[in-house]
TIDRENTI-50814 format. One record per residue (C-alpha): residue in one letter; x, y, z; residue number from 0. Coordinates in nm, 4 decimals. Layout:
N
A/X/Y/Z/NUM
...
This chain:
298
M/-0.6323/0.4315/5.0686/0
R/-0.9062/0.2220/5.2191/1
E/-0.8477/-0.1420/5.2985/2
V/-0.9506/-0.3783/5.0225/3
M/-0.9715/-0.7548/5.0338/4
Y/-1.0284/-0.9173/4.6973/5
V/-1.2122/-1.2437/4.6590/6
K/-1.1204/-1.5258/4.4229/7
G/-1.3438/-1.5187/4.1178/8
E/-1.4743/-1.1709/4.1957/9
Y/-1.3656/-1.0345/3.8586/10
T/-1.4186/-1.2756/3.5721/11
S/-1.5382/-1.0721/3.2753/12
L/-1.2048/-0.9981/3.1072/13
G/-1.0235/-1.3221/3.0442/14
A/-0.7285/-1.3028/2.8064/15
Y/-0.6535/-0.9366/2.7406/16
D/-0.3633/-0.7070/2.8311/17
C/-0.2350/-0.8308/3.1677/18
L/-0.1325/-0.4850/3.2965/19
I/-0.4669/-0.3283/3.2085/20
N/-0.6455/-0.6362/3.3450/21
A/-0.4670/-0.5869/3.6757/22
L/-0.5519/-0.2171/3.6858/23
L/-0.9197/-0.2818/3.6061/24
F/-0.9278/-0.5405/3.8853/25
W/-0.7759/-0.2893/4.1268/26
M/-1.0290/-0.0264/4.0175/27
Q/-1.3135/-0.2613/4.0969/28
G/-1.1755/-0.3091/4.4466/29
Q/-1.1749/0.0692/4.4866/30
S/-1.5335/0.0985/4.3547/31
L/-1.4123/0.2935/4.0509/32
S/-1.5875/0.2411/3.7190/33
S/-1.3656/0.0653/3.4679/34
T/-1.5849/0.1584/3.1715/35
S/-1.4042/0.4862/3.1144/36
L/-1.0615/0.3256/3.0786/37
C/-1.2000/0.0624/2.8389/38
L/-1.3497/0.3411/2.6249/39
Y/-1.0149/0.5196/2.6098/40
N/-0.8116/0.2051/2.5505/41
W/-0.7842/0.1940/2.1704/42
D/-0.4439/0.2155/2.0083/43
F/-0.2233/0.0287/1.7637/44
H/0.1520/-0.0005/1.7915/45
T/0.4365/-0.2169/1.6674/46
S/0.7735/-0.2702/1.8293/47
A/1.0755/-0.0957/1.6791/48
T/1.3186/-0.3209/1.8665/49
K/1.1450/-0.6560/1.9232/50
P/1.0286/-0.8630/1.6244/51
F/0.6758/-1.0059/1.6153/52
L/0.5507/-0.7817/1.8967/53
F/0.2577/-0.5439/1.8490/54
G/-0.0620/-0.4514/2.0295/55
G/-0.3916/-0.2684/2.0321/56
T/-0.3846/-0.1210/2.3831/57
I/-0.2455/0.2051/2.5189/58
H/0.0953/0.2545/2.6790/59
I/0.1366/0.2838/3.0560/60
S/0.2293/0.6528/3.0311/61
S/-0.1057/0.7250/2.8645/62
I/-0.2841/0.5161/3.1268/63
Q/-0.1155/0.7193/3.4013/64
S/-0.2231/1.0512/3.2476/65
F/-0.5789/0.9330/3.1895/66
M/-0.6232/0.7873/3.5377/67
K/-0.4951/1.1026/3.7054/68
E/-0.7138/1.3335/3.4980/69
R/-1.0258/1.1180/3.4961/70
H/-1.0200/0.9371/3.8281/71
G/-0.7845/1.1372/4.0462/72
V/-0.5612/0.8305/4.0702/73
E/-0.1845/0.8625/4.0638/74
I/-0.0051/0.5538/3.9349/75
M/0.3561/0.5394/4.0486/76
E/0.6366/0.2995/3.9679/77
I/0.7512/0.1026/4.2700/78
D/1.1085/0.1965/4.3511/79
G/1.2499/-0.0286/4.6188/80
E/1.0653/-0.2656/4.8510/81
L/0.7218/-0.3982/4.7636/82
P/0.4318/-0.2279/4.9479/83
V/0.2705/-0.3745/5.2573/84
D/-0.0921/-0.3349/5.3732/85
E/-0.2163/-0.2038/5.0385/86
P/-0.3132/-0.3647/4.7082/87
F/-0.0715/-0.2869/4.4259/88
I/0.0231/-0.4115/4.0813/89
M/0.3099/-0.6569/4.1000/90
A/0.5354/-0.7346/3.8056/91
L/0.6337/-1.1011/3.8024/92
D/0.7909/-1.3421/3.5586/93
A/0.5685/-1.6248/3.4364/94
Y/0.8719/-1.8525/3.4793/95
C/0.7935/-1.8453/3.8530/96
L/0.4157/-1.8947/3.8330/97
P/0.3055/-2.2613/3.8473/98
Y/-0.0408/-2.1968/3.7012/99
I/0.1054/-2.0658/3.3730/100
E/0.2123/-2.4065/3.2472/101
E/0.3492/-2.2860/2.9151/102
F/0.6119/-2.0713/3.0906/103
Y/0.6588/-2.2138/3.4428/104
G/1.0176/-2.3273/3.4790/105
K/1.0622/-2.3100/3.0993/106
K/1.0474/-1.9628/2.9492/107
R/1.0639/-1.5998/3.0603/108
Q/0.7655/-1.3697/3.0213/109
P/0.6801/-1.0555/3.2249/110
H/0.3326/-1.0697/3.3771/111
F/0.1282/-0.8323/3.5952/112
V/-0.1093/-0.9203/3.8799/113
V/-0.2769/-0.7434/4.1701/114
A/-0.1071/-0.8346/4.4973/115
E/-0.1241/-0.7500/4.8653/116
R/0.0536/-0.8548/5.1833/117
R/-0.0469/-0.7783/5.5383/118
S/0.2231/-0.6681/5.7803/119
T/0.1310/-0.9695/5.9937/120
Q/0.1953/-1.2127/5.7058/121
R/0.4962/-1.3255/5.5059/122
N/0.3153/-1.4419/5.1926/123
Y/0.1637/-1.2291/4.9196/124
Q/-0.1878/-1.2975/4.7996/125
I/-0.2003/-1.2468/4.4243/126
Y/-0.5089/-1.2018/4.2077/127
D/-0.4636/-1.2717/3.8390/128
S/-0.7675/-1.1644/3.6378/129
Y/-0.5866/-1.2579/3.3156/130
Y/-0.5771/-1.6281/3.4066/131
R/-0.8565/-1.5991/3.6664/132
V/-0.6438/-1.7330/3.9477/133
S/-0.6020/-1.6354/4.3128/134
M/-0.3172/-1.7871/4.5124/135
S/-0.0653/-1.7323/4.7883/136
L/0.2925/-1.6569/4.6859/137
S/0.5849/-1.6775/4.9268/138
E/0.7822/-1.3616/4.9962/139
D/1.0975/-1.5171/4.8466/140
L/0.9226/-1.6287/4.5277/141
A/0.7471/-1.2929/4.4907/142
E/1.0747/-1.1040/4.5199/143
K/1.2488/-1.3454/4.2815/144
G/0.9693/-1.3231/4.0234/145
S/0.9612/-0.9456/4.0545/146
A/1.3354/-0.9180/3.9976/147
M/1.3265/-1.1609/3.7028/148
S/1.0476/-0.9721/3.5261/149
G/1.2682/-0.6721/3.4580/150
K/0.9561/-0.4569/3.4815/151
P/0.8442/-0.2129/3.7510/152
G/0.5395/-0.2753/3.9632/153
Y/0.2940/0.0039/4.0360/154
R/0.1233/0.1441/4.3418/155
M/-0.1867/0.3596/4.3155/156
R/-0.2974/0.6549/4.5241/157
V/-0.6446/0.8094/4.5023/158
E/-0.5933/1.1848/4.5276/159
G/-0.9055/1.3454/4.3840/160
A/-1.2692/1.2917/4.3015/161
A/-1.3450/1.0585/4.0131/162
S/-1.5617/1.1624/3.7209/163
T/-1.8488/0.9203/3.6648/164
C/-1.9476/1.0612/3.3254/165
T/-1.8217/0.8733/3.0201/166
A/-1.9978/1.0893/2.7607/167
T/-1.6837/1.2813/2.6634/168
I/-1.4443/0.9873/2.6404/169
F/-1.3076/0.9074/2.2971/170
P/-1.0433/0.6464/2.2039/171
Y/-0.6823/0.7468/2.2579/172
M/-0.6232/0.6615/1.8908/173
L/-0.8052/0.9795/1.7849/174
D/-0.5152/1.1803/1.9307/175
R/-0.2811/1.0194/1.6782/176
D/-0.2525/1.0243/1.3004/177
Y/-0.4303/0.6899/1.2968/178
E/-0.4387/0.6553/0.9190/179
K/-0.0601/0.6827/0.9074/180
V/-0.0269/0.4474/1.2066/181
Y/-0.2330/0.1843/1.0255/182
R/-0.0366/0.2238/0.7008/183
V/0.2973/0.1801/0.8793/184
S/0.1655/-0.1056/1.0925/185
R/0.0299/-0.2847/0.7881/186
L/0.3718/-0.2772/0.6193/187
W/0.5432/-0.3928/0.9394/188
M/0.3000/-0.6810/0.9983/189
T/0.3101/-0.8081/0.6404/190
A/0.6900/-0.8032/0.6400/191
Q/0.7058/-0.9857/0.9726/192
A/0.4533/-1.2479/0.8619/193
L/0.6450/-1.3110/0.5387/194
T/0.9448/-1.4320/0.7402/195
F/0.7353/-1.7288/0.8563/196
E/0.7648/-1.8870/0.5108/197
S/1.1173/-2.0070/0.5877/198
L/0.9904/-2.2095/0.8858/199
G/0.8046/-2.4555/0.6656/200
A/0.6345/-2.7421/0.8488/201
A/0.7684/-2.6151/1.1831/202
L/0.5670/-2.2925/1.1583/203
K/0.2789/-2.3877/1.3872/204
E/0.5077/-2.4670/1.6813/205
A/0.7546/-2.1848/1.6232/206
E/0.7866/-1.9351/1.9098/207
A/0.7835/-1.6403/1.6692/208
F/0.4545/-1.7559/1.5188/209
K/0.2981/-1.8102/1.8620/210
K/0.4121/-1.4665/1.9762/211
F/0.2701/-1.2982/1.6657/212
F/-0.0606/-1.4831/1.6939/213
S/-0.0882/-1.4007/2.0653/214
C/-0.0446/-1.0302/1.9868/215
L/-0.3061/-1.0571/1.7128/216
R/-0.5520/-1.2169/1.9509/217
G/-0.4805/-0.9403/2.1996/218
V/-0.5914/-0.6810/1.9425/219
T/-0.9150/-0.8719/1.8825/220
R/-0.9875/-0.8956/2.2557/221
A/-0.9111/-0.5265/2.3048/222
R/-1.1702/-0.4355/2.0437/223
E/-1.4241/-0.6682/2.2025/224
R/-1.3758/-0.4951/2.5375/225
Y/-1.4085/-0.1535/2.3772/226
F/-1.7476/-0.2323/2.2256/227
E/-1.8651/-0.3945/2.5478/228
A/-1.7799/-0.0701/2.7297/229
L/-1.9432/0.1345/2.4544/230
R/-2.2644/-0.0599/2.5046/231
V/-2.2869/0.0130/2.8785/232
G/-2.1406/0.3653/2.8845/233
D/-2.3603/0.6757/2.9020/234
L/-2.2607/0.7991/2.5572/235
P/-2.5050/0.9643/2.3162/236
W/-2.3652/0.7586/2.0266/237
R/-2.4100/0.4128/2.1764/238
E/-2.5804/0.3061/1.8545/239
M/-2.2276/0.2744/1.7170/240
T/-2.2022/-0.0532/1.9070/241
E/-2.3635/-0.1945/1.5917/242
A/-2.0193/-0.1647/1.4313/243
G/-1.8715/-0.3941/1.6971/244
P/-1.9426/-0.7336/1.5377/245
D/-1.8024/-0.6113/1.2057/246
V/-1.4824/-0.4623/1.3537/247
V/-1.4207/-0.7654/1.5753/248
G/-1.5182/-1.0010/1.2942/249
K/-1.2530/-0.8480/1.0680/250
W/-0.9839/-0.9261/1.3265/251
L/-1.1164/-1.2779/1.3766/252
A/-1.0770/-1.3272/1.0008/253
V/-0.7128/-1.2173/1.0264/254
E/-0.6615/-1.4757/1.3028/255
K/-0.8266/-1.7463/1.0919/256
N/-0.6110/-1.6715/0.7899/257
M/-0.2963/-1.6674/0.9974/258
I/-0.3783/-2.0238/1.1025/259
R/-0.4239/-2.1096/0.7331/260
M/-0.0595/-2.0201/0.6804/261
T/0.0339/-2.3314/0.8787/262
L/-0.1539/-2.5480/0.6264/263
D/-0.0611/-2.3740/0.3004/264
F/0.1645/-2.0753/0.3506/265
T/0.1244/-1.9133/0.0098/266
T/-0.2558/-1.9257/0.0083/267
G/-0.2782/-1.8381/0.3771/268
Y/-0.0435/-1.5428/0.3431/269
V/-0.2450/-1.3905/0.0581/270
L/-0.5666/-1.4322/0.2558/271
F/-0.3918/-1.2889/0.5628/272
L/-0.2922/-0.9760/0.3673/273
N/-0.6425/-0.9261/0.2310/274
S/-0.8092/-0.9687/0.5694/275
L/-0.5540/-0.7424/0.7398/276
D/-0.6307/-0.4683/0.4869/277
K/-1.0023/-0.5054/0.5580/278
A/-0.9460/-0.4912/0.9353/279
F/-0.7462/-0.1688/0.9131/280
E/-0.9922/-0.0193/0.6638/281
R/-1.2854/-0.0966/0.8955/282
E/-1.1114/0.0508/1.1980/283
T/-1.0198/0.3616/1.0000/284
A/-1.3819/0.4110/0.8913/285
F/-1.5068/0.3658/1.2489/286
L/-1.2552/0.6117/1.3906/287
K/-1.3379/0.8675/1.1210/288
T/-1.7015/0.8537/1.2287/289
L/-1.6010/0.9023/1.5930/290
E/-1.3693/1.1857/1.4948/291
K/-1.6592/1.3644/1.3267/292
I/-1.8742/1.3177/1.6378/293
K/-1.5910/1.4521/1.8523/294
R/-1.5571/1.7656/1.6371/295
E/-1.9289/1.8318/1.6511/296
S/-1.9751/1.7646/2.0212/297
């Protein structure tokens, strides 16, 4: 792997998104690999079977690994043992140890991924966080502590083959699933989870469960924004479908707005939340059906 030195502020177009995918896209830029393809593939919807209030609209790491190997000749491997030296890699940390994440620093635990590198001649790690748009030096001790606290593996990448630069055959991962069933199940899960907020009363707005749920919801909205941005710049013959972007994203923004209304009047807000959630899933289903038809005919 060639030597890469990242520069603070070099990658600023993502903002709040999925921190693991943000880190990978940042690494790809340093390797001069197009990130458009991954953004075009990155469409999913999933809810947690074991952790309440957690859901998302991005693909799982195992799917990322398969896609990156097939499309870019990049092998993504879990780090087993000591952290790499003299190569950029994705470091798993805990936000509890990161002073720039004020909400969590020294207060709460939250796994977080960044790009990191350490030269053999240095003791500190330089980390690049495209999620929070921060670059800083992290001591070896703090890096190892944060990595251990995260409970998540880091990842090192190895470029093994030639990358494909064509994005014309890339369709969302969601088309490989029974997306209509996924949306039906997810809708039931989300409405049931949101209904539990009623018992929180006036404390709802500051409740951790509510904040977690809303953060996941915002993540879905941002994921769709990034998809349509990639669709606009990719060399696809159906780029005119970017016209659906404002409507799809707008439907999710309406869900966010109505979730906030729950904190003012739960009953009214919850009904509006249900209606807007139905519209968001219906719009996504219609968009994916159109893409599915294009895929069959291509």
